[in-house]
C-alpha positions in Angstrom: 103.2 88.9 0.7 104.8 92.0 1.5 108.1 92.4 3.8 107.6 92.3 7.1 108.6 95.2 9.2 111.8 93.5 10.6 112.8 92.7 6.9 112.3 96.4 5.7 114.5 97.6 8.4 117.1 94.9 7.9 117.1 95.6 4.2 117.1 99.2 4.4 120.1 99.1 6.6 121.8 96.8 4.2 121.1 98.9 1.4 123.1 101.6 3.3 126.2 99.3 4.1 126.4 98.6 0.0 126.5 102.1 -0.5 129.2 102.7 1.9 131.3 100.2 0.8 130.9 100.8 -2.9 131.9 104.5 -2.4 135.3 105.5 -3.2 135.1 108.9 -1.2 132.2 108.6 1.1 130.2 111.7 1.8 128.9 111.2 5.3 126.5 113.8 5.4 124.7 111.9 2.6 125.2 108.4 4.6 123.6 110.1 7.8 120.8 111.3 5.6 120.4 107.6 4.4 120.7 106.4 8.0 117.9 108.7 9.0 115.5 107.5 6.3 116.5 103.9 7.5 115.8 104.8 11.4 112.4 105.7 10.1 112.0 102.1 9.6 111.9 101.1 13.2 108.6 100.3 14.5 107.0 99.6 18.0 107.1 95.9 17.5 110.9 95.5 16.5 112.6 94.4 20.0 116.2 95.7 20.7 117.2 92.1 20.2 115.9 92.2 16.7 117.7 95.5 16.1 120.8 94.4 17.3 120.9 91.4 15.0 120.1 93.3 11.8 122.9 95.8 13.0 125.4 93.2 13.4 124.6 91.3 10.0 125.8 94.5 8.4 128.2 96.0 10.6 130.9 93.5 10.2 131.7 94.8 6.5 132.1 98.3 8.0 134.0 97.5 11.2 135.5 94.7 13.0 132.6 93.7 15.4 133.7 90.4 16.5 131.7 91.2 19.6 128.8 93.2 19.2 126.8 94.4 22.4 123.7 96.7 23.5 123.8 97.4 27.1 120.6 98.8 28.6 121.1 100.8 31.8 118.6 100.8 34.5 119.2 104.0 36.6 116.8 102.8 39.4 118.6 99.3 39.8 122.2 100.9 39.1 122.4 97.8 36.8 123.8 97.3 33.0 122.1 94.5 31.3 123.6 93.1 28.0 120.7 91.9 26.1 121.5 89.7 22.6 125.2 90.2 22.8 126.9 88.8 19.7 130.2 87.3 19.6 131.7 85.7 16.2 127.9 85.4 15.0 126.9 83.5 18.3 124.2 85.2 20.5 125.2 85.1 24.0 123.0 84.8 27.3 121.7 87.8 28.8 124.0 89.3 31.3 123.4 92.0 34.0 126.0 93.7 36.3 126.9 96.6 38.8 126.7 99.8 36.6 129.2 101.5 39.4 131.7 98.9 39.1 135.0 100.1 39.0 136.6 97.3 37.1 134.1 97.3 34.1 134.7 99.5 30.8 131.1 99.4 30.3 130.4 100.9 33.7 133.1 103.6 33.0 131.2 104.5 29.9 128.0 105.0 31.5 129.0 106.8 34.8 131.4 109.5 32.9 128.8 109.4 29.7 131.8 109.3 27.3 133.0 107.3 24.7 136.0 104.5 24.9 138.4 104.2 22.2 141.0 101.5 22.5 143.1 99.8 19.8 145.5 98.0 22.1 143.6 97.2 25.7 146.7 96.0 26.9 148.4 99.5 26.7 145.4 101.9 26.9 142.9 100.4 29.5 144.8 102.6 32.1 142.9 105.7 30.8 139.8 104.3 32.3 140.4 101.6 35.0 143.1 100.8 37.3 143.3 97.4 36.5 142.7 95.3 33.4 139.2 94.0 33.2 138.4 90.4 32.9 135.5 89.8 30.6 132.3 88.3 32.6 131.2 86.4 29.2 132.8 85.5 25.9 136.6 86.1 24.6 138.8 88.7 26.1 139.0 91.6 23.5 142.5 93.3 22.4 140.6 96.5 21.0 137.2 98.2 21.7 135.1 101.1 21.1 132.1 101.9 23.5 129.5 104.6 23.1 127.0 106.2 25.6 123.2 105.9 24.4 121.1 109.0 25.5 117.4 109.6 25.6 116.1 113.0 26.7 119.6 114.0 27.6 119.8 111.0 29.9 121.9 107.9 29.7 120.2 105.0 28.9 122.7 102.6 27.9 125.3 101.7 25.4 126.5 100.3 22.3 129.9 98.7 21.8 132.1 96.6 19.3 135.2 94.7 20.6 137.6 92.5 18.8 140.6 90.0 19.5 142.5 91.7 17.0 144.7 94.9 17.6 145.1 98.1 16.0 141.9 97.9 13.6 139.9 100.8 14.5 140.0 104.4 12.6 138.3 107.4 13.8 135.4 106.9 11.4 134.5 103.7 13.0 133.6 105.8 16.0 131.3 108.1 13.9 129.6 104.5 12.4 128.9 103.1 15.6 127.4 106.5 16.9 125.1 106.5 13.8 123.8 103.0 14.3 123.4 103.4 18.1 120.7 105.9 17.1 118.6 103.0 16.0 119.0 101.5 19.4 117.9 104.5 21.0 115.0 104.9 19.0 113.8 101.4 19.8 114.1 102.2 23.3 112.0 105.4 23.0 109.3 103.5 21.0 109.4 100.6 23.5 109.0 103.0 26.6 105.8 104.9 25.2 104.1 102.2 23.1 103.7 99.3 25.6 102.6 98.6 29.2 102.8 96.0 31.4 99.3 94.0 32.4 98.3 92.7 35.5 100.7 89.6 35.0 103.6 92.0 34.5 103.8 90.9 30.9 104.6 93.9 28.0 101.6 94.2 25.8 101.4 96.6 22.9 99.5 99.9 23.6 96.3 100.7 22.0 96.0 104.4 21.1 93.2 106.9 21.3 93.0 110.5 20.2 92.2 112.7 23.3 89.3 115.2 22.8 90.6 118.5 21.7 88.5 120.4 24.0 90.7 118.8 26.9 94.0 120.2 25.4 95.9 123.1 26.6 95.8 126.0 24.5 99.1 125.7 22.9 98.7 122.2 22.2 95.3 122.5 20.6 96.3 125.3 18.5 99.3 123.2 16.9 96.9 120.1 16.4 94.9 122.4 14.4 97.5 123.2 12.1 97.3 119.6 10.8 94.9 118.5 8.0 92.5 115.6 8.8 94.6 113.4 6.3 97.8 114.3 8.5 96.0 113.3 11.5 95.2 109.9 10.0 98.7 109.7 8.7 99.8 110.3 12.6 97.8 108.0 14.2 98.6 105.2 11.9 102.5 105.8 12.6 101.8 105.5 16.1 100.4 101.7 15.3 103.5 100.8 14.0 102.7 100.7 10.1 105.4 100.8 7.6 104.7 103.5 4.9 103.6 100.8 2.4 101.0 99.1 4.4 99.8 102.8 5.5 99.4 103.8 2.0 97.6 100.9 1.3 94.9 101.7 4.4 94.4 105.4 2.9 94.2 104.1 -0.7 96.7 106.2 -1.9 100.7 105.8 -3.2 103.6 105.3 -0.9 104.9 108.7 -2.6 101.8 110.7 -1.4 102.3 109.0 2.1 105.9 110.3 2.0 104.7 113.9 1.3 101.9 113.7 4.0 104.7 112.8 6.6 107.2 115.4 5.5 104.6 118.0 5.8 103.7 116.7 9.1 107.3 116.4 10.5 107.5 120.0 9.4 104.6 121.2 11.3 105.4 119.4 14.3 109.3 120.3 14.4 110.5 117.2 14.1 112.7 114.9 11.8 111.0 111.3 12.1 108.5 109.0 12.8 109.9 108.3 16.3 110.2 111.9 17.1 106.6 112.4 15.8 105.1 109.9 18.0 106.6 111.2 21.2 106.0 114.8 20.8 102.4 113.5 20.3 102.2 111.7 23.5 104.1 114.5 25.1 101.2 117.3 23.8 98.5 114.9 24.9 97.0 114.6 20.9 97.0 110.3 21.6 97.0 108.4 24.7 
């Protein structure tokens, strides 16, 4: 039996982590390229909690992530929800709190759309809050990094690492956190466009269909006609969440051929990865 999509993403992340650990002098341009390839393994059926767990299992070798959390921001409700927060290997209960709270670092990060970088919370909290924050759950941290997550130029959440130790974070740790935050953003992007709620309010996977080219605006129709029939097949199967290996089996070609088709597809669409291709296909009205 082949690898599941969850295993593919987790193992891709593990390979990246090992390459960083083994590097004497890290070429971050190359590491970001690898990360982009790993991000392409994110498919619609991977949940934010699954991605959080996979990131956490790899992150601690690169950065002190005694606590690791992804916060989902609801602009309509004015709340931040911690889903799948992990402390010292233990998953904590889901927690929701006020995004406008003046005594929460996460709320400051969301409101100001800026990172937080502290190595000694006792000395540095005053840069962000009037009083030292009291944790809503888990241990009280002594150092922390928070990074806002943006989707279509709007803040949709945050990613953070915190630890009970002081003076452990270096500037490159901020860039690592920003890079892995991209995984979470892509998961949120895919969840937004690939699922809908049934009459009972339960999220169900969307079944895609091609729109009749006659019903497309001229610019969209012209762009679609630039794709070959095989590239259209590949695009449609990408939207269904199939990894490249399974996609290759369905089309009776090699994974290398699929990689060539996807790269050609991305170039014609002006995108860099699977997620962006799916989103653009939806925005242009090709699939619905």
